[in-house]
Structures are given as structure tokens and as C-alpha cells.
PADRENVEX-190844 format. One record per residue: residue number from 1; residue in one letter; x, y, z of N, C-alpha, C in turn. Coordinates in Angstrom, 3 decimals. Each point is the difference from the previous one (the first is absolute). Layout:
# residues N
 resi resn      n.X      n.Y      n.Z     ca.X     ca.Y     ca.Z      c.X      c.Y      c.Z
  NUM    A        X        Y        Z        X        Y        Z        X        Y        Z
...
END
This chain:
# residues 287
 resi resn      n.X      n.Y      n.Z     ca.X     ca.Y     ca.Z      c.X      c.Y      c.Z
    1    M   26.683   54.159   18.521    1.424    0.355   -0.054    0.171    1.475   -0.367
    2    I   -0.728    0.441   -1.033    0.105    1.404   -0.402   -0.536    0.912    1.093
    3    F   -1.080   -0.455    0.654   -0.542    0.786    1.105    1.029    0.131    1.117
    4    G    0.736   -1.050    0.292    1.042    0.053    1.028    1.120    0.948   -0.378
    5    I    0.352    0.025   -1.292    1.054    0.914   -0.451   -0.439    1.454    0.187
    6    C   -1.255    0.269   -0.310   -0.513    1.370    0.179    0.022    0.411    1.470
    7    L   -0.384   -0.899    0.892    0.056    0.310    1.431    1.435    0.224    0.452
    8    L    0.925   -0.806   -0.536    1.405    0.176    0.374    0.509    1.367   -0.451
    9    I   -0.372    0.404   -1.212    0.406    1.323   -0.484   -0.582    1.095    0.889
   10    A   -1.253   -0.161    0.407   -0.635    1.008    0.855    0.722    0.113    1.333
   11    V    0.352   -1.143    0.604    0.663    0.018    1.311    1.405    0.567   -0.120
   12    L    0.754   -0.442   -0.992    1.368    0.498   -0.158    0.012    1.501   -0.309
   13    G   -0.960    0.438   -0.810   -0.076    1.433   -0.300   -0.320    0.810    1.244
   14    A   -0.885   -0.539    0.866   -0.342    0.714    1.235    1.204    0.074    0.915
   15    I    0.760   -1.097    0.076    1.198    0.011    0.860    1.035    0.973   -0.547
   16    W    0.218   -0.032   -1.301    1.010    0.881   -0.595   -0.401    1.467    0.118
   17    G   -1.293    0.312   -0.095   -0.441    1.401    0.048   -0.295    0.499    1.391
   18    D    0.198   -0.857    1.016   -0.271    0.431    1.369    0.971    1.115    0.383
   19    G   -0.529    1.114    0.390    0.809    1.155    0.383    0.250    0.941   -1.144
   20    K   -0.170   -0.508   -1.250    0.223    0.853   -1.153   -1.301    0.614   -0.506
   21    Y   -1.075   -0.757    0.175   -1.295    0.474   -0.483   -0.987   -0.003    1.155
   22    S   -1.058    0.706   -0.205   -1.015    0.096    1.052   -0.761   -1.312    0.096
   23    D   -0.707   -0.151    1.107   -0.782   -1.227    0.199   -1.102   -0.148   -1.049
   24    A   -0.550    1.122   -0.448   -1.053   -0.067   -1.019    0.542   -0.565   -1.305
   25    V    1.208    0.438   -0.363    0.614   -0.500   -1.244    0.315   -1.480    0.117
   26    L    0.576   -0.392    1.135    0.336   -1.411    0.198   -1.264   -0.862    0.035
   27    G   -1.050    0.522    0.647   -1.264   -0.753    0.030   -0.591   -0.162   -1.383
   28    G    0.070    1.063   -0.784   -0.503   -0.096   -1.376    0.795   -0.997   -0.824
   29    W    1.332   -0.001    0.242    0.871   -0.966   -0.705   -0.426   -1.437    0.300
   30    V   -0.189   -0.298    1.262   -0.380   -1.365    0.401   -1.378   -0.364   -0.557
   31    I   -0.948    0.919    0.092   -1.351   -0.292   -0.495    0.006   -0.213   -1.519
   32    A    0.772    0.816   -0.710    0.044   -0.108   -1.463    0.538   -1.361   -0.434
   33    W    1.100   -0.417    0.595    0.579   -1.297   -0.384   -0.874   -1.168    0.457
   34    T   -0.678    0.182    1.096   -0.929   -1.061    0.441   -1.155   -0.144   -0.977
   35    L   -0.547    1.146   -0.452   -1.085   -0.058   -0.979    0.470   -0.589   -1.332
   36    I    1.221    0.358   -0.384    0.549   -0.582   -1.238    0.112   -1.521    0.124
   37    G    0.476   -0.461    1.154    0.113   -1.443    0.227   -1.353   -0.694   -0.026
   38    V   -0.999    0.629    0.628   -1.349   -0.597    0.003   -0.567   -0.049   -1.420
   39    Y    0.214    1.062   -0.756   -0.504    0.021   -1.377    0.645   -1.109   -0.833
   40    I    1.304   -0.109    0.095    0.685   -1.050   -0.767   -0.463   -1.381    0.444
   41    L   -0.230   -0.157    1.303   -0.435   -1.292    0.525   -1.308   -0.443   -0.641
   42    F   -0.936    0.931   -0.205   -1.303   -0.365   -0.552   -0.098    0.212   -1.508
   43    A    0.887    0.784   -0.584   -0.106    0.329   -1.425    0.850   -0.901   -0.889
   44    L    1.080   -0.534    0.509    0.895   -0.822   -0.816   -0.382   -1.475    0.131
   45    K   -0.269   -0.618   -1.131   -0.322   -1.424   -0.040    1.004   -0.708   -0.911
   46    V    0.195   -1.270    0.252    0.927   -0.799   -0.809   -0.695   -1.303   -0.391
   47    A   -0.076   -0.240   -1.294   -0.578   -1.245   -0.517    1.120   -0.922   -0.454
   48    A   -0.145   -1.285    0.285    1.000   -0.981   -0.411   -0.013   -0.164   -1.522
   49    Q    1.006   -0.691   -0.506    0.142   -0.166   -1.442   -1.221   -0.664   -0.637
   50    W   -0.641   -0.910    0.736   -1.147   -0.749   -0.540   -1.357    0.613    0.385
   51    E    0.019    1.195    0.605   -1.234    0.595    0.501   -0.365    1.281   -0.745
   52    K   -1.297    0.289    0.039   -0.509    1.304   -0.405   -1.059    0.419    1.008
   53    A    0.032    1.278    0.354   -0.948    0.531    0.975   -1.083    0.797   -0.716
   54    V   -1.226   -0.199    0.436   -1.133    0.761   -0.536   -0.173    1.248    0.861
   55    V    0.179    1.169   -0.601   -0.083    1.269    0.722   -1.370    0.630   -0.254
   56    L   -0.714    0.271    1.091   -1.297    0.677   -0.077    0.141    1.399    0.592
   57    R   -0.553    0.979   -0.683   -0.007    1.372    0.517   -1.445    0.394    0.296
   58    L   -0.242    0.201    1.284   -1.356    0.311    0.468   -1.002   -1.063   -0.464
   59    G    0.457   -1.255    0.018   -0.868   -1.123   -0.334   -0.067   -0.356   -1.466
   60    K    0.594    0.806   -0.886   -0.030   -0.280   -1.428    1.357   -0.516   -0.470
   61    F   -0.060   -0.882   -0.991    1.244   -0.562   -0.521    0.841    1.102   -0.636
   62    R    1.289    0.031    0.390    0.912    1.005   -0.542    1.062   -0.622   -0.891
   63    K    0.686   -1.035    0.507    1.070   -0.601   -0.791    0.422   -1.335    0.620
   64    L    0.821   -0.706   -0.773    0.712   -1.173    0.500    1.443    0.407    0.230
   65    A    0.507   -0.251    1.175    1.357    0.417    0.345    0.872   -1.225    0.258
   66    G    1.280    0.140   -0.331    0.947   -1.070    0.240    0.398   -0.701   -1.295
   67    P    1.009   -0.840    0.073    0.797   -0.297    1.210    0.983    1.121    0.327
   68    G    0.511   -0.036    1.230    0.912    1.016    0.475   -0.698    1.023    0.881
   69    P    0.696    1.082    0.379   -0.588    1.019    0.877   -0.942    0.927   -0.770
   70    F   -1.021    0.484    0.686   -0.916    0.980   -0.578   -0.601    0.817    1.147
   71    W   -0.522    1.174   -0.379   -0.528    0.923    1.001   -1.517    0.100   -0.108
   72    I   -0.623    0.176    1.150   -1.430    0.291    0.060   -0.212    1.188    0.933
   73    I   -1.187    0.561   -0.072   -0.354    1.084    0.920   -0.744   -0.606    1.184
   74    P    0.579    0.053    1.191   -0.673   -0.609    1.155   -1.415    0.544    0.181
   75    I   -0.863   -0.848    0.469   -1.419    0.273    0.267   -0.798    0.089   -1.305
   76    I    0.510    0.692   -0.985   -0.714    0.133   -1.275    0.136   -1.272   -0.839
   77    D    1.221   -0.520   -0.077    0.256   -1.217   -0.774    0.068   -1.209    0.926
   78    T   -0.470   -1.139   -0.524    0.089   -1.270    0.738    0.439   -1.104   -0.963
   79    T    0.570   -1.045    0.577    0.410   -1.178   -0.791   -0.655   -1.239    0.618
   80    P   -1.275   -0.232   -0.280   -0.705   -1.101    0.661    0.382   -1.384   -0.513
   81    T    0.508   -0.078   -1.238    0.259   -1.312   -0.597    1.389   -0.036   -0.620
   82    W    0.703   -1.091    0.293    1.302   -0.263   -0.607   -0.125   -1.289   -0.816
   83    I    0.307    0.087   -1.279   -0.201   -1.120   -0.923    1.329   -0.710   -0.251
   84    D   -0.014   -1.307    0.168    1.177   -0.836   -0.253   -0.066   -0.515   -1.440
   85    H    1.035    0.293   -0.793    0.010   -0.389   -1.411    0.747   -1.310   -0.253
   86    R    0.385   -0.692    1.033    0.641   -1.301   -0.196   -1.050   -1.076   -0.299
   87    V    0.476   -1.129   -0.526   -0.907   -1.125   -0.254   -0.453   -0.575    1.339
   88    M   -1.293   -0.098    0.177   -0.573   -0.503    1.240   -0.422   -1.459   -0.178
   89    V    0.131   -0.773    1.072   -0.380   -1.415    0.001   -1.126   -0.182    1.016
   90    T   -1.142   -0.469   -0.477   -1.177   -0.168    0.857   -0.509   -1.433   -0.086
   91    P    0.127   -0.783    1.066   -0.615   -1.336   -0.007   -1.497    0.109    0.263
   92    F   -0.772   -0.828   -0.668   -1.449   -0.021    0.218   -0.503   -1.423   -0.208
   93    A   -1.219   -0.260    0.456   -0.530   -1.369   -0.036   -1.510    0.018   -0.171
   94    A   -0.509   -1.126   -0.467   -1.445   -0.248   -0.080   -0.260   -1.316    0.725
   95    Q   -0.647    0.079    1.149   -0.202   -1.181    0.835   -1.429   -0.516   -0.126
   96    K   -0.087   -1.349   -0.072   -1.301   -0.689   -0.068   -0.865    0.575   -1.125
   97    T    0.621    0.201   -1.136   -0.722    0.520   -1.160   -0.480   -1.162   -0.859
   98    L   -1.263    0.022   -0.395   -0.578   -1.089   -0.782    0.348    0.145   -1.475
   99    T    0.451   -1.096   -0.591    0.244   -0.035   -1.431   -1.323   -0.180   -0.747
  100    K    0.080   -0.058   -1.316   -1.211   -0.168   -0.804   -0.687   -1.325    0.293
  101    D    0.793   -1.036    0.351   -0.577   -1.296    0.351   -0.155   -0.161    1.508
  102    T   -0.151    1.132    0.717   -0.333    0.047    1.441    1.001   -0.743    0.866
  103    V    1.278    0.213   -0.239    1.056   -0.557    0.845    0.663    1.159    0.740
  104    P    0.036   -0.013    1.339    0.652    1.089    0.738    1.522   -0.115   -0.067
  105    V    0.663    1.061   -0.383    1.456    0.003   -0.108    0.561    1.239    0.690
  106    D    1.243   -0.129    0.456    0.762    1.124    0.547    1.134    0.308   -0.972
  107    V    0.066    1.231   -0.462    1.013    0.394   -0.979    0.808    1.157    0.569
  108    D    1.321   -0.157    0.005    0.918    1.059    0.430    0.734    0.534   -1.223
  109    A    0.131    1.322   -0.064    0.671    0.627   -1.136    0.788    1.207    0.488
  110    V    0.851    0.523   -0.874    0.785    1.192    0.331   -0.084    0.961   -1.184
  111    L   -0.122    1.289    0.332   -0.203    1.047   -1.003    1.192    0.952    0.000
  112    F    0.528    0.285   -1.198    1.090    0.968   -0.163   -0.563    1.219   -0.736
  113    W    0.094    1.166    0.643   -0.590    1.197   -0.582    0.840    1.219    0.345
  114    V   -0.247    1.092   -0.728    0.764    1.227    0.203   -0.902    1.202   -0.290
  115    V    0.231    1.089    0.728   -0.740    1.250   -0.224    0.699    0.790   -1.104
  116    W   -0.708    0.238   -1.093    0.590    0.765   -1.100   -0.504    1.441   -0.036
  117    D   -1.089    0.298    0.723   -0.527    1.367    0.065   -0.321    0.308    1.464
  118    A    0.908    0.709    0.658   -0.169    0.284    1.426   -1.205    0.896    0.260
  119    E   -0.302    0.900   -0.916   -1.140    0.900    0.199   -1.310   -0.780    0.042
  120    K   -0.198   -0.937   -0.933   -1.222   -0.808    0.000   -0.065   -0.907    1.227
  121    A    1.143   -0.579    0.364    0.007   -0.894    1.163   -0.389    0.735    1.271
  122    A    0.338    1.289    0.079   -0.308    0.769    1.205   -1.399    0.596   -0.017
  123    L   -0.488    0.372   -1.190   -1.251    0.749   -0.071   -1.207   -0.825   -0.432
  124    E    0.213   -1.102   -0.733   -1.129   -0.755   -0.549   -0.512   -1.093    0.929
  125    V    0.775   -0.393    0.992   -0.412   -1.081    0.894    0.493    0.326    1.400
  126    E   -0.777   -0.393    0.998    0.340    0.347    1.382    1.293   -0.665    0.448
  127    D    0.110   -1.323   -0.200    1.188   -0.757    0.395    0.342   -0.932   -1.154
  128    Y    0.959    0.409   -0.829    0.268   -0.767   -1.215    0.571   -1.387    0.300
  129    R    0.706   -0.158    1.102    0.535   -1.324    0.346   -1.132   -0.974    0.319
  130    A   -0.927    0.427    0.853   -1.135   -0.862    0.342   -0.884   -0.245   -1.217
  131    A   -0.150    1.009   -0.851   -0.835   -0.159   -1.191    0.583   -1.047   -0.946
  132    V    1.304    0.018   -0.175    0.643   -1.006   -0.856   -0.184   -1.397    0.580
  133    D    0.149   -0.129    1.310   -0.164   -1.299    0.656   -1.413   -0.548   -0.205
  134    W   -1.008    0.834    0.235   -1.380   -0.458   -0.153   -0.341   -0.284   -1.454
  135    A    0.515    0.786   -0.915   -0.242   -0.259   -1.423    0.584   -1.345   -0.419
  136    A    1.171   -0.333    0.531    0.620   -1.287   -0.328   -0.815   -1.162    0.558
  137    Q   -0.473    0.122    1.236   -0.776   -1.086    0.606   -1.315   -0.238   -0.744
  138    T   -0.718    1.060   -0.306   -1.283   -0.171   -0.692    0.195   -0.558   -1.408
  139    A    1.062    0.416   -0.683    0.267   -0.536   -1.337    0.327   -1.486    0.060
  140    L    0.780   -0.405    1.003    0.347   -1.415    0.147   -1.242   -0.840    0.280
  141    R   -0.863    0.466    0.891   -1.232   -0.742    0.300   -0.903   -0.101   -1.240
  142    D   -0.068    1.054   -0.759   -0.848   -0.010   -1.189    0.504   -1.013   -1.030
  143    I    1.305   -0.044   -0.206    0.565   -0.933   -0.983   -0.166   -1.444    0.456
  144    I    0.229   -0.268    1.281   -0.166   -1.361    0.516   -1.446   -0.461   -0.158
  145    G   -0.950    0.880    0.263   -1.406   -0.370   -0.111   -0.445   -0.310   -1.412
  146    R    0.768    0.427   -1.001   -0.366   -0.254   -1.393    0.747   -1.179   -0.613
  147    M    0.843   -0.690    0.773    0.821   -1.077   -0.545   -0.273   -1.314    0.716
  148    M    0.190   -1.112   -0.736   -0.081   -1.327    0.588    1.284   -0.278    0.769
  149    L   -0.092   -0.902    0.989    1.168   -0.311    0.821    1.151   -0.525   -0.849
  150    A   -0.292   -0.880   -0.949    1.062   -0.561   -0.841    0.710    1.092   -0.791
  151    D   -0.754    0.980   -0.504    0.614    1.097   -0.751    0.865    0.872    0.906
  152    I   -0.404    0.164    1.249    0.793    0.800    0.939    1.320   -0.689    0.312
  153    L   -0.040   -1.315    0.183    1.202   -0.737    0.385    1.034   -0.026   -1.115
  154    I   -0.438   -0.033   -1.250    0.949   -0.106   -1.110    0.212    1.332   -0.722
  155    G   -0.742    1.038    0.377    0.080    1.259   -0.741    0.479    1.172    0.821
  156    R    1.057   -0.184    0.785    0.493    1.098    0.844    0.484    1.179   -0.832
  157    S    0.750   -0.281   -1.044    0.530    1.097   -0.814   -1.128    0.804   -0.642
  158    M   -1.056   -0.685   -0.423   -1.141    0.698   -0.584   -0.688    0.881    1.044
  159    I   -0.134   -0.527    1.231   -0.612    0.785    1.075    0.864    1.216    0.322
  160    D    1.323   -0.182    0.017    0.911    1.120    0.271   -0.216    1.138   -0.995
  161    K   -0.064   -0.340   -1.276   -0.163    1.032   -1.029   -1.360    0.683    0.105
  162    E   -1.039   -0.788    0.233   -1.338    0.595    0.098   -0.110    0.892    1.232
  163    L    0.586   -0.438    1.118   -0.010    0.826    1.208    0.724    1.319   -0.233
  164    Q    1.161   -0.064   -0.640    0.748    1.222   -0.267   -0.822    0.977   -0.836
  165    Q   -0.671   -0.512   -1.018   -0.800    0.869   -0.865   -1.174    0.619    0.753
  166    V   -0.721   -0.819    0.771   -1.186    0.492    0.712    0.384    1.019    1.069
  167    I    1.021   -0.321    0.808    0.405    0.910    1.078    0.556    1.296   -0.571
  168    D    0.758   -0.097   -1.089    0.578    1.203   -0.598   -1.094    0.928   -0.516
  169    E   -1.061   -0.558   -0.565   -1.113    0.838   -0.460   -0.660    0.736    1.158
  170    R   -0.070   -0.648    1.158   -0.647    0.633    1.152    0.893    1.048    0.659
  171    T    1.300   -0.188   -0.034    0.906    0.894    0.728    0.573    1.121   -0.860
  172    T   -0.114   -0.095   -1.309    0.539    1.056   -0.867   -0.578    1.377    0.321
  173    P   -1.311    0.146    0.267   -0.513    1.332    0.369    0.593    0.550    1.287
  174    W    0.623   -0.844    0.797    0.618    0.463    1.243    1.486    0.299   -0.177
  175    G    0.503   -0.085   -1.233    1.414    0.251   -0.235    0.889   -1.164    0.375
  176    V   -0.555   -1.202    0.035    0.746   -1.199    0.391    0.062   -0.954   -1.183
  177    S    1.182   -0.548   -0.257    0.196   -0.962   -1.082    0.395   -1.353    0.590
  178    V   -0.678   -1.057   -0.449    0.294   -1.362    0.466    1.034   -0.618   -0.934
  179    Q    1.143   -0.391    0.558    1.059   -0.581   -0.816   -0.181   -1.494   -0.210
  180    S   -0.359   -0.730    1.046   -0.218   -1.439   -0.139   -0.764   -0.527    1.202
  181    V   -0.619   -1.162   -0.210   -0.699   -0.721    1.065    0.440   -1.456   -0.071
  182    E    0.282   -0.597    1.144    0.449   -1.389    0.034   -0.797   -0.774    1.043
  183    I   -0.565   -1.138   -0.426   -0.695   -0.907    0.911    1.048   -0.801    0.766
  184    R   -0.033    0.079    1.319    0.980   -0.720    0.811   -0.454   -1.399    0.379
  185    D   -1.260   -0.166    0.372   -0.460   -1.296    0.489   -1.506   -0.120   -0.197
  186    I   -0.421   -1.231   -0.293   -1.424   -0.330   -0.119   -0.267   -1.180    0.921
  187    V   -0.852    0.193    0.985   -0.293   -1.038    0.992   -1.438   -0.460   -0.194
  188    I   -0.169   -1.323   -0.152   -1.332   -0.588   -0.156   -0.306   -0.840    1.226
  189    P   -1.274   -0.350    0.256   -0.335   -0.830    1.164    0.754   -1.329   -0.006
  190    Q    0.341   -0.495    1.207    0.813   -1.202    0.115   -0.697   -1.221   -0.599
  191    D   -1.315   -0.149    0.234   -0.699   -1.165   -0.543   -0.016    0.017   -1.522
  192    L   -0.130    1.197   -0.582    0.046    0.099   -1.451    1.401   -0.292   -0.526
  193    E    1.008    0.437    0.731    1.374   -0.290   -0.402    0.267   -1.504    0.005
  194    D   -0.516   -0.703    1.032    0.162   -1.458    0.056   -0.725   -0.669   -1.166
  195    A   -1.205    0.472   -0.299   -0.756   -0.582   -1.112    0.720    0.211   -1.331
  196    M    0.574    1.183   -0.190    0.731    0.269   -1.237    1.249   -0.862   -0.091
  197    S    0.642   -0.258    1.147    1.172   -0.872    0.007   -0.376   -1.421   -0.398
  198    R   -1.119   -0.493    0.547   -0.448   -1.348   -0.370   -0.384   -0.064   -1.475
  199    Q   -0.627    1.039   -0.487   -0.372    0.037   -1.410    1.237   -0.027   -0.895
  200    A    1.020    0.770    0.382    1.233    0.006   -0.788    0.674   -1.370    0.016
  201    Q   -0.008   -0.655    1.175    0.587   -1.330    0.095   -0.767   -0.999   -0.866
  202    A   -1.333    0.073    0.027   -0.801   -0.892   -0.834    0.260    0.246   -1.486
  203    E    0.191    1.250   -0.364    0.289    0.318   -1.396    1.347   -0.577   -0.418
  204    R    1.004    0.071    0.886    1.304   -0.578   -0.322   -0.093   -1.518   -0.147
  205    E   -0.781   -0.648    0.885   -0.182   -1.446   -0.118   -0.717   -0.357   -1.299
  206    R   -0.986    0.791   -0.377   -0.707   -0.265   -1.257    0.945    0.104   -1.188
  207    Q    0.836    1.026    0.001    0.951    0.149   -1.094    0.985   -1.161   -0.043
  208    A    0.430   -0.475    1.185    0.918   -1.144    0.036   -0.661   -1.247   -0.580
  209    R   -1.266   -0.209    0.329   -0.705   -1.167   -0.530   -0.203    0.116   -1.508
  210    V   -0.270    1.195   -0.469   -0.146    0.196   -1.443    1.305   -0.329   -0.714
  211    I    1.115    0.459    0.569    1.302   -0.285   -0.612    0.276   -1.498    0.017
  212    L   -0.318   -0.672    1.132    0.203   -1.444    0.091   -0.862   -0.737   -1.019
  213    G   -1.257    0.429   -0.155   -0.875   -0.629   -0.985    0.523    0.165   -1.417
  214    E    0.518    1.189   -0.307    0.568    0.224   -1.322    1.205   -0.895   -0.235
  215    S    0.822   -0.176    1.044    1.171   -0.875   -0.133   -0.428   -1.440   -0.249
  216    E   -0.987   -0.483    0.773   -0.476   -1.367   -0.195   -0.610   -0.181   -1.390
  217    K   -0.681    1.033   -0.475   -0.572   -0.073   -1.340    1.092   -0.137   -1.050
  218    Q    1.078    0.770    0.142    1.101   -0.086   -0.949    0.673   -1.367    0.053
  219    I    0.147   -0.538    1.242    0.605   -1.330    0.131   -0.877   -1.052   -0.659
  220    A   -1.315    0.085    0.226   -0.918   -0.963   -0.609    0.050    0.078   -1.521
  221    E    0.091    1.209   -0.529    0.100    0.145   -1.449    1.291   -0.617   -0.526
  222    S    1.099    0.162    0.769    1.267   -0.616   -0.416   -0.110   -1.516    0.002
  223    F   -0.638   -0.554    1.058   -0.190   -1.453    0.064   -0.868   -0.483   -1.161
  224    A   -1.030    0.773   -0.315   -0.876   -0.394   -1.106    0.759   -0.023   -1.319
  225    E    0.845    1.003   -0.223    0.802    0.020   -1.219    0.973   -1.171   -0.040
  226    A    0.613   -0.309    1.166    0.943   -1.123    0.040   -0.710   -1.325   -0.256
  227    S   -1.170   -0.182    0.614   -0.736   -1.255   -0.205   -0.413   -0.166   -1.454
  228    Q   -0.372    1.097   -0.636   -0.364   -0.082   -1.411    1.200   -0.403   -0.844
  229    A    1.178    0.511    0.368    1.210   -0.381   -0.731    0.323   -1.471    0.194
  230    Y   -0.189   -0.514    1.238    0.270   -1.419    0.258   -1.009   -0.899   -0.713
  231    I   -1.253    0.456   -0.091   -1.012   -0.798   -0.706    0.358   -0.132   -1.472
  232    N    0.466    1.070   -0.583    0.349   -0.021   -1.417    1.325   -0.685   -0.267
  233    N    0.816   -0.204    1.049    1.326   -0.614   -0.190    0.256   -0.987    1.125
  234    P   -0.425   -1.279   -0.138    0.203   -0.998    1.065    1.464   -0.214    0.351
  235    T    0.876    0.118   -0.964    1.428   -0.200    0.277    0.495    1.027    1.011
  236    A   -0.435    1.233   -0.144    0.390    1.033    0.961   -0.515   -0.318    1.386
  237    L   -1.204   -0.572    0.093   -0.544   -0.398    1.293    0.848   -1.089    0.641
  238    H    0.434   -0.996   -0.804    0.860   -1.070    0.524    1.326    0.571    0.498
  239    L    0.576    0.896   -0.780    1.271    0.590    0.411   -0.153    0.792    1.294
  240    R   -1.109    0.708    0.136   -0.238    0.762    1.229   -0.154   -0.923    1.188
  241    A   -0.733   -1.105   -0.190   -0.177   -0.955    1.093    1.321   -0.635    0.402
  242    M    0.812   -0.359   -0.993    1.309   -0.590    0.313    0.894    1.013    0.711
  243    N   -0.079    1.245   -0.389    0.810    1.028    0.662   -0.416    0.184    1.457
  244    M   -1.308   -0.022    0.249   -0.475    0.105    1.378    0.473   -1.180    0.827
  245    L   -0.047   -1.212   -0.576    0.476   -1.187    0.708    1.492    0.085    0.265
  246    F    0.736    0.485   -0.986    1.444    0.139    0.156    0.345    0.997    1.109
  247    E   -0.705    1.125    0.026    0.245    1.000    1.033   -0.311   -0.547    1.382
  248    G   -1.050   -0.832    0.091   -0.341   -0.579    1.297    1.020   -0.992    0.494
  249    L    0.629   -0.746   -0.902    0.982   -1.013    0.389    1.385    0.584    0.248
  250    K    0.206    1.275   -0.354    1.317    0.602    0.214    0.307    0.199    1.469
  251    E   -1.016    0.227    0.814    0.213    0.233    1.416    0.443   -1.281    0.684
  252    K    0.932    0.124    0.906    0.527   -1.160    0.722   -1.079   -0.584    0.905
  253    G   -0.193   -1.293   -0.098   -0.987   -0.682    0.822   -1.423    0.253   -0.412
  254    A   -0.206    0.560   -1.187   -1.361    0.284   -0.438   -0.682   -1.264   -0.479
  255    M   -1.266   -0.070    0.225   -0.811   -1.132   -0.459   -1.190    0.556   -0.753
  256    V   -0.172   -0.473   -1.210   -1.091    0.430   -0.851   -0.830   -1.209   -0.366
  257    I   -1.275    0.045    0.284   -0.917   -1.089   -0.333   -0.713    0.379   -1.279
  258    V    0.168   -0.825   -1.029   -0.576    0.256   -1.313   -0.940   -1.136   -0.351
  259    P   -1.220    0.277   -0.372   -0.911   -1.069   -0.418    0.558   -0.760   -1.197
  260    S   -0.331   -1.298   -0.048    0.510   -0.835   -1.099   -0.493    0.488   -1.344
  261    S   -1.211    0.565   -0.009   -0.521    0.514   -1.272    0.835    1.158   -0.510
  262    A    0.481    0.833    0.943    0.846    1.114   -0.418    1.334   -0.487   -0.509
  263    V    0.530   -1.105    0.628    1.278   -0.561   -0.460   -0.127   -0.531   -1.406
  264    D   -1.107   -0.702   -0.248   -0.218   -0.529   -1.350   -0.160    1.130   -1.005
  265    T   -0.689    1.054    0.433   -0.214    1.117   -0.922    1.313    0.677   -0.370
  266    M    0.919    0.107    0.986    1.286    0.644   -0.259    1.019   -0.959   -0.582
  267    N   -0.409   -1.314   -0.215    0.891   -0.985   -0.624    1.301   -0.160    0.760
  268    L   -0.128   -0.100    1.335    1.209   -0.174    0.808    0.400   -1.462    0.120
  269    G   -0.731   -0.928   -0.634    0.406   -1.403   -0.008   -0.336   -0.729    1.262
  270    G   -1.088    0.366    0.661   -0.443   -0.719    1.186    0.853    0.292    1.198
  271    L    0.024   -0.925    0.956    0.702    0.199    1.267    1.498    0.093   -0.189
  272    S    0.537   -0.813   -0.924    1.460    0.039   -0.222    0.436    1.360   -0.503
  273    G   -0.830    0.606   -0.845    0.335    1.345   -0.485   -0.002    1.009    1.119
  274    M   -0.955   -0.101    0.931   -0.047    0.903    1.140    1.241   -0.137    0.854
  275    I    0.395   -1.263    0.261    1.190   -0.222    0.846    1.230    0.561   -0.675
  276    S    0.108   -0.262   -1.302    1.167    0.512   -0.730    0.036    1.520    0.021
  277    L   -1.164    0.619   -0.163   -0.045    1.467    0.033    0.399    0.533    1.357
  278    A   -0.465   -0.663    1.060    0.358    0.449    1.342    1.480   -0.149    0.264
  279    Q    0.583   -1.130   -0.448    1.431   -0.216    0.231    0.843    0.998   -0.770
  280    N   -0.412    0.316   -1.195    0.771    0.949   -0.811   -0.021    1.415    0.580
  281    N   -1.029    0.323    0.781   -0.126    1.349    0.544    0.418    0.098    1.450
  282    M    0.444   -1.091    0.629    0.482    0.054    1.377    1.361    0.673    0.043
  283    P    0.318    0.729    1.084    1.326    0.615    0.133    1.090   -1.058   -0.047
  284    R    1.168    0.385   -0.497    1.091   -0.936   -0.179    0.454   -0.616    1.302
  285    E   -0.017    0.765    1.121    0.487   -0.537    1.257   -0.911   -1.055    0.572
  286    D   -1.292   -0.056   -0.470   -0.919   -1.004    0.513    0.062   -1.299   -0.769
  287    K    0.666    0.015   -1.140    0.071   -1.224   -0.789    0.939   -1.000    0.667
END
């Protein structure tokens, strides 16, 4: 745009000075403004708000420029690297990595990092983005290889923290700071997943049986306590038996068969007592 403005000034000046100045003067005018436009085109640089440019003079580091406009000397100065200071998101994975108990797993994770020193990021490593990616992958594989599968499945937060610490130690010399690491997914072989599902189901069934056994034990203990009370108090046993008989005869059309020995024991007065008891407990509409 600035180069176009310079050319426009050169052309308009030549038109305005036509006939007033010599051709040499007009030619010099056009050449001067053209050279000014070319210089501005190559000398003026603009860095975005989140960027910094690494300026090299004759191959040596000179300064970090930006954000905003800045000037360089064409040919002498160069800007080979532009550093983005925003938080970067890098997904990475470790595929078919063996755990400590030799189980192959696929782990997907995401890395959040930011460049805090643009000079180190540009001068200490060839490609800081690729270096961060490879550092994250190797750290993830190393951690998986030192852990059991069960610890990996239940310890995601622990793995996240350890990954952040390890990767940050590796990237700090490059001017990169790791803000956080998050494990997205852990994939295990299908046959192992089925086996773990069956194991979990068997464990739930075992717990259910244990609970049922405990319940039966408590019921048996209650029965034992009740029987001991009835042994020590025969009258209470008779009353309980009569109550059970009474409850059975309350239902309409119910028939209860009681051994004669039990009738004698409860002192119901033989068959006549049974009939009288049944009649007394029949619903009024059936009488």
C-alpha cells in the first residue's frame, strides 16, 4: 500500500511538472519516489499484538521487534522467525506402548504451552513447535512404560501432573513453559477390556453374595435368640403359636391343619375348641 502511494506521488508529480521542469528533473523525481517506495516496502515490518520478530543483522541476533511496526535495513537485516506468544494447544499420542505389565495401550493427550522467551525459542532449537511435540510424546511413552495398567486407568490426574513437570523441564531451555497436560483417552485391547468387564461383574456378584450371607447370618442369630427366649418361657411359646393360628384363620376360606399334639399343648380343648376358635374368627357376613 505504501509502495503504491509512493508510485502515485511520483506519477502525479511528473504530470504536474510536465512543461515546467526538464525531463531530467522529472525523471529524477519519479526515480526518487520509486526508490523510496521500494525501501519502505522492504524496510517496514508489522508484527501482530501476539507476535515478536527475531531480527538478525548479517546473521547475528540484533533484537526482538514488535508488536506493531518496526524498521529494518533491507539486505543487511532479516527476520527469519516470528514467535507467537499465545497459548498453544498441541495434541499428541503414544500408540501401542507397553505398560510395566506388558499390556499395549493407546493414550491420547493434549498439551497447553506458551513461549515466554522468544530469543531462546528462536536461537536454542531449530523448530520449537516440533521439539515440544516430540518431547511430549517421549515423556508420555516413558511414563506409561513405568506404570502398571491398573495405575494408569485410575491415575490420570497423577499422570497429568508428572507429564507437565517432565515436559516443562525439557522445554524450559528453549524458552517454552508448559501450562498443563490432560489425558483425553486410554484405549486398551478389546479382549482385555472384555476380561476386565467379566472380572468386574464377578466381583459385584461376590459382593452381593457376601451381603446376602451376612443378612442370613443376622436372621439366624435373631431366630436363635428368639428360640432361646421361648425355651426359657413356655408360656410365650404357647402365645406365639396361638397368635400364628389366629392369623391363619383370619383369612376368608383359610384352612389350617394342626396336629392333635399341638392342640393339646396349646390347651385348645380338643376338636370342639378348634371349631369354636374358627367360628369366632370367621367374618360376620359368613356366619
